[in-house]
Each structure stands twice: as C-alpha cells, then as structure tokens.
C-alpha positions as CSV (number, residue, x, y, z in Angstrom):
1,X,101.6,95.8,68.2
2,X,98.2,94.6,69.0
3,X,98.6,94.6,72.5
4,X,99.5,98.8,71.8
5,X,97.3,99.5,69.3
6,X,94.5,98.0,72.1
7,X,95.8,99.9,74.5
8,X,95.7,103.2,72.7
9,X,92.0,102.3,71.2
10,X,91.0,101.6,74.9
11,X,92.2,105.3,75.7
12,X,91.1,106.7,73.3
13,X,87.4,105.4,73.6
14,X,87.6,106.3,76.9
15,X,88.4,110.0,76.1
16,X,86.1,110.5,73.5
17,X,83.1,109.3,75.8
18,X,84.6,111.5,78.3
19,X,83.8,114.9,75.3
20,X,80.2,113.0,74.5
21,X,81.8,112.5,70.9
22,X,80.0,109.2,70.7
23,X,80.4,108.9,66.8
24,X,84.1,108.8,67.0
25,X,83.8,106.1,70.0
26,X,81.7,104.1,68.2
27,X,84.0,104.0,65.6
28,X,86.7,102.9,67.5
29,X,84.7,100.6,69.5
30,X,84.4,98.9,66.5
31,X,88.1,98.8,65.3
32,X,88.6,97.5,69.0
33,X,87.1,94.5,68.7
34,X,88.4,93.6,65.1
35,X,91.8,94.2,67.1
36,X,90.4,91.8,69.9
37,X,89.5,89.4,67.4
38,X,93.3,89.5,65.8
39,X,94.7,89.2,69.1
40,X,92.6,86.0,69.8
41,X,94.2,84.7,66.5
42,X,97.4,85.6,66.9
43,X,97.3,83.6,70.6
44,X,95.2,80.5,69.1
45,X,98.5,80.3,66.6
46,X,100.7,80.9,69.2
47,X,99.0,77.9,71.4
48,X,98.9,75.3,68.4
49,X,102.8,76.0,67.6
50,X,104.0,75.7,71.7
51,X,101.8,72.4,71.4
52,X,103.3,71.0,68.0
53,X,106.7,72.9,67.9
54,X,107.2,75.5,65.0
55,X,108.4,72.7,62.4
56,X,105.6,70.6,62.8
57,X,103.0,73.9,63.0
58,X,104.4,75.0,59.7
59,X,103.9,71.8,57.7
60,X,100.1,72.3,58.4
61,X,100.0,75.2,56.6
62,X,102.1,74.7,53.2
63,X,99.2,74.2,50.3
C-alpha cells in the first residue's frame, strides 16, 4: 500500500508542477515525505524481523 501511495503522490506532484499548481505540489510533497518516512520505518522493521525471526522480534515488542 505504501509503495502504491508513493507512486501516486509522485505522479500527482509532477502533474501539479506541470499545471503550475504549486500550492498543491507543496502539500503533496509534504505528504510524500511522510510516506517516505513510513516506508523507511517499515523497511527497518522488516530488516529486524529477518535478522531475529518473527517470534523473537515479537517478544521485543511486548510491553
């Protein structure tokens, strides 16, 4: 879902720039930056899971 959103935001940002809608482009760029951070967080968690295995990873998340 995140990758699809990132692709859609990139396309929308490009279109907004082409039609000189800079306010929309700026808003979409801000949202895209949030999505990029989310993707980085997901990738980091996936990396941890692959190194620890899922059962061990889950024990680190129990409070």
